[in-house]
C-alpha positions in Angstrom: 37.6 68.5 -11.8 34.8 67.3 -9.4 33.5 64.1 -10.2 30.0 62.9 -9.4 30.5 61.7 -5.8 32.5 64.7 -4.8 29.8 66.8 -6.3 27.5 65.1 -3.7 29.8 65.8 -0.8 30.1 69.6 -2.1 26.7 70.6 -1.2 26.6 68.7 2.0 27.5 70.1 5.5 24.5 70.9 7.9 23.6 70.4 11.5 21.3 71.7 14.3 17.9 72.0 12.2 15.3 73.6 14.4 12.9 74.6 11.7 16.0 75.7 9.5 19.2 74.5 8.3 22.4 75.5 10.1 26.1 75.0 9.1 28.9 74.1 11.4 32.6 73.0 10.6 33.2 69.6 10.8 36.5 68.8 12.9 39.8 67.3 11.6 39.7 63.5 12.1 35.9 63.1 11.5 35.1 60.1 9.1 32.3 59.0 7.0 31.0 56.4 4.5 28.6 56.6 1.9 26.8 54.1 0.3 25.8 54.6 -3.6 22.7 52.9 -5.2 20.6 53.1 -8.4 18.8 56.4 -9.2 15.4 56.5 -7.6 12.2 58.3 -9.0 10.7 60.1 -6.3 7.4 61.7 -6.3 6.8 65.6 -5.9 6.0 66.4 -2.2 2.6 67.6 -1.2 3.2 70.5 0.8 6.0 71.8 2.6 5.9 69.9 6.1 5.2 66.5 7.5 6.4 64.8 4.4 7.5 61.1 4.6 10.5 59.8 2.7 11.2 56.2 2.6 14.4 55.1 0.9 14.7 51.8 3.0 14.4 49.5 -0.1 17.3 51.0 -1.8 20.4 48.5 -2.3 24.0 49.3 -1.9 26.0 48.8 -5.1 29.1 50.2 -3.8 30.6 52.2 -0.7 33.1 55.0 -0.4 34.8 56.8 2.2 36.3 60.1 3.0 37.6 62.2 6.2 38.0 65.6 7.2 41.5 67.0 7.9 42.9 70.2 8.8 44.0 72.8 5.9 47.6 73.0 7.3 48.1 69.5 7.3 47.7 68.9 3.6 50.3 69.2 0.9 48.5 72.4 -0.7 46.8 74.0 2.2 48.4 77.2 1.4 46.9 77.9 -1.6 43.7 77.8 0.1 44.5 80.4 3.0 40.5 81.2 3.4 39.7 77.2 4.0 38.4 76.1 7.4 38.6 72.5 6.7 39.8 69.9 4.1 38.2 67.0 2.8 40.2 63.9 1.8 38.5 61.1 -0.6 41.0 58.7 -2.1 43.8 61.0 -3.9 41.7 64.1 -4.0 41.2 66.8 -1.5 38.8 69.3 -1.6 38.5 72.5 0.8 35.4 74.6 2.4 34.7 77.4 4.6 31.4 78.7 6.2 31.4 82.4 6.1 27.6 83.6 5.6 27.2 80.5 3.6 28.7 77.2 2.6 31.5 77.8 0.5 33.5 75.4 -1.9 37.1 77.0 -2.6 38.5 74.4 -4.9 40.9 71.3 -4.3 43.7 69.4 -5.9 43.7 65.9 -7.5 47.0 64.1 -8.8 48.9 67.5 -8.1 46.4 69.4 -10.1 45.5 72.5 -8.3 41.9 74.3 -8.5 41.8 77.4 -6.4 38.7 79.2 -6.8 38.8 82.9 -7.5 35.2 83.2 -6.7 34.0 80.8 -4.2 30.9 78.2 -5.1 28.4 79.1 -2.6 25.7 76.9 -1.9 23.3 78.4 0.5 23.0 81.0 3.0 23.0 80.6 6.7 20.4 79.7 8.2 18.4 78.0 5.4 14.6 77.9 6.0 11.9 75.8 4.1 10.9 77.8 1.0 14.1 79.7 0.9 15.9 79.9 -2.5 19.4 80.9 -3.5 21.7 81.4 -6.5 25.3 82.0 -7.0 28.1 82.0 -9.8 31.6 81.1 -9.3 34.9 81.0 -11.4 38.2 79.6 -11.2 41.7 79.9 -13.6 43.9 77.0 -13.4 46.8 75.3 -15.5 47.5 71.6 -16.6 50.2 70.6 -18.9 50.9 74.0 -20.1 47.3 74.6 -20.9 45.0 77.3 -19.0 41.8 76.4 -18.1 39.0 79.1 -17.3 36.0 77.7 -15.0 32.5 79.5 -14.6 29.4 78.3 -13.4 26.3 78.8 -11.7 24.3 77.1 -8.8 20.8 77.2 -7.5 19.2 76.0 -4.4 15.9 75.6 -3.1 14.6 74.1 0.3 11.2 72.6 -0.8 9.9 70.4 2.3 10.4 69.0 5.6 9.3 65.5 6.9 10.6 62.0 8.0 13.5 60.5 6.2 14.3 56.5 6.3 17.7 55.7 5.0 18.5 52.3 3.5 19.1 50.0 6.3 15.9 51.4 7.9 17.6 54.3 10.1 14.7 57.0 10.5 15.6 60.6 10.5 13.1 63.1 12.0 12.9 66.6 11.0 14.8 66.2 7.8 14.9 68.8 5.0 14.6 68.4 1.1 16.8 70.6 -0.9 16.6 70.8 -4.9 20.1 71.6 -6.3 20.9 72.7 -9.7 24.3 73.2 -11.0 26.2 74.3 -14.5 29.8 73.8 -14.7 32.0 75.0 -17.8 35.8 74.5 -18.4 36.9 76.1 -21.5 40.5 76.2 -23.1 41.9 76.5 -26.7 41.0 73.1 -27.2 37.7 73.0 -26.5 35.1 73.1 -23.5 33.8 70.5 -21.0 30.4 71.1 -19.4 28.8 69.6 -16.6 24.9 69.9 -16.0 23.9 68.3 -12.6 20.2 68.1 -10.9 19.8 66.7 -7.5 17.7 66.3 -4.4 19.5 66.6 -1.1 18.2 65.4 2.2 19.8 67.0 5.5 18.9 66.1 9.0 20.2 67.0 12.3 22.0 63.4 13.2 24.7 64.1 10.6 26.8 67.2 9.6 26.5 66.0 6.0 24.0 65.1 3.5 21.8 62.3 4.6 20.5 61.0 1.2 20.8 62.6 -2.3 19.3 61.5 -5.6 21.5 63.0 -8.4 21.6 62.9 -12.3 24.8 64.2 -14.3 25.1 64.9 -17.9 28.5 65.9 -19.6 29.5 67.7 -23.0 33.4 67.0 -23.9 33.6 69.3 -27.2 36.7 69.9 -29.0 37.2 73.1 -30.8 35.0 72.4 -34.3 33.9 69.2 -33.3 30.8 67.4 -31.9 30.2 67.1 -28.1 30.8 63.8 -26.7 27.8 63.3 -24.3 27.8 61.0 -21.1 25.0 60.9 -18.8 24.7 59.2 -15.2 22.2 58.9 -12.4 22.6 57.4 -8.9 21.6 58.0 -5.3 23.9 58.3 -2.2 23.3 58.2 1.5 25.2 58.1 4.5 26.1 54.8 5.9 28.4 55.8 8.8 29.8 58.8 10.6 32.7 58.5 13.2 34.2 61.5 15.2 37.0 61.8 17.6 39.6 59.8 15.4 43.1 60.8 16.8 45.0 63.4 14.9 47.5 61.9 12.5 51.3 63.0 13.0 52.7 63.8 9.6 56.3 63.1 8.4 56.9 59.8 10.2 60.1 57.8 10.2 58.6 55.2 7.9 56.5 55.0 4.8 53.9 52.8 3.2 53.0 52.8 -0.7 50.9 52.7 -2.5 48.4 54.9 -0.9 45.2 54.4 -1.7 46.3 50.8 -1.6 44.3 47.4 -3.7 45.6 44.4 -2.6 49.3 44.8 -1.4 51.0 47.5 0.5 54.7 48.1 1.0 56.2 49.2 4.3 59.5 50.8 4.1 62.0 52.0 6.8 65.8 51.9 7.5 67.4 48.4 9.0 65.3 47.6 12.0 67.6 46.7 15.0 64.9 44.8 16.6 61.7 42.9 15.6 58.7 45.2 14.7 55.1 44.5 14.5 53.0 46.2 11.8 49.3 46.6 13.0 46.4 47.8 11.0 43.2 49.2 12.8 40.1 50.0 11.6 38.7 53.5 12.8 36.5 51.8 15.1 39.8 50.3 16.9 39.5 46.8 16.0 42.5 45.3 14.8 42.5 44.1 11.2 45.9 42.9 10.3 49.1 42.4 12.3 52.6 41.1 10.6 55.9 41.0 12.3 58.7 42.4 10.5 62.1 40.7 11.3 65.3 42.8 12.0 67.4 43.9 9.0 64.5 43.7 6.6 64.2 47.5 5.0 61.1 46.5 2.9 58.2 44.6 3.6 55.1 43.6 1.6 51.6 43.2 3.4 48.7 41.4 1.7 45.7 43.7 2.5 43.3 42.2 -0.3 40.9 40.7 2.4 40.5 44.2 4.0 37.2 46.1 3.1 37.3 49.6 1.2 37.6 52.4 3.7 40.1 54.2 5.9 42.6 52.4 8.3 45.4 53.4 10.9 48.7 52.0 10.6 51.1 51.8 13.4 54.7 50.2 13.0 56.8 49.1 16.3 56.6 51.1 19.1 56.4 54.5 17.0 53.5 56.5 18.1 53.3 58.4 14.6 50.6 56.4 12.9 49.6 56.6 9.1 46.3 56.9 7.5 45.8 54.2 4.7 43.0 54.0 2.2 42.0 51.0 0.8 40.1 51.6 -2.6 39.2 49.4 -5.3 
């Protein structure tokens, strides 16, 4: 089930804005980080063009990261044959396509696969100021012997264009504000789970993802014959960095590491080394973050990664060219 942050990245991709929003498919290996902060009270825009949105005073409470991968490289890619790209965030992967509209096709998390029979379409292409769009979506999936029936609706409205200043002071010209409303309902014989989401999303040509978003989400968890348990959350989220040109990772390497995502300790496992081997952890900008020598004959080595910030790293072992992607998540 999509969480609030993945909901944000679900209504995201747009590039090349010349008086309208266009979508392009990100390439495998592209990586981004997002900042998360408190929900902002934003006044209504006056008019549809020439607006000024300044969020430079927003404080980062936490950051999250995700990267795009080819569908074929993922464990359950065959279940999403129509997908053009996958998005990995922690232990969850979601899938997207761009056929006349930006489409969310589903995903998997903790071995639970949710493949939409009717994709969730966010807006048609191209998307102009004053354009509105509505769509319905549906999915059927199972977990622990229980069948879930998912249905929902989404509406989007491009309300204004102007200048956007992100937390940290970066100014994005020719930004577009889109209002998004979504309702999602999962039903089983045990009850229902409902999500109501309202948000404003800002897009600019500088990024192929949403530049800034302000979101409110309310959930109702209702057992059959019972009273609903209600939860509400509000937050803002924005683009902190975006990286392209990351080397494609070769899968099925001759060594392994766990857990991944890791918190404080990483275990490297391989058959007996006949020669000393260095394990080197690099940031996605190419900086060396950690280096440790593994002596001959050692099958398992444990690395302290508690000092590494949350994010995605590349791990190289010995002379092997088969790097692995490591996620640090706390």
